[in-house]
C-alpha positions, 0 to 999 in steps of 0.5 A: 500500500502506498503512503502518499495516496495521491491520485490523478482524477480524470473525467475526459470531456468534462474536466481536466485531470487533477491531482488529489490526496485520496481520502473520504472528503475527496471521494465525496467531492468527486461524487458531488461533481458527477452525481448530476450527470445523466446515468441510469439509476443502477449506475448512479447507485453503484457509483455512489457506493463506490465513492462514498461507501464505508470502505470506498477509500480502502477498496480503491487503494486495493484496486489500484494496487492491482491495476494501473487505473480504476475506471468507473462508468459515469453515464456516457463517460468514464471516471478514471482514478490512477496513482498521481506519481506511479512507482518506477 
């Protein structure tokens, strides 16, 4: 597990990529910024749970340990989270 937990957040076509410290507050702000995008009710609930659920940060860190990026469907877009400073 990484000590810094800085992630690059991308929502292509809507917002430029930004770097944030991965914590519950950041995930809540990401959710607040995408929750009004058009998406199915199912996608809405899944995305809300992935970003604001009780283990959201832990699950994203765990997934990033296995894959270079976490991609979450967000209507007709994709929300991408990846390490901001990947290991060399």
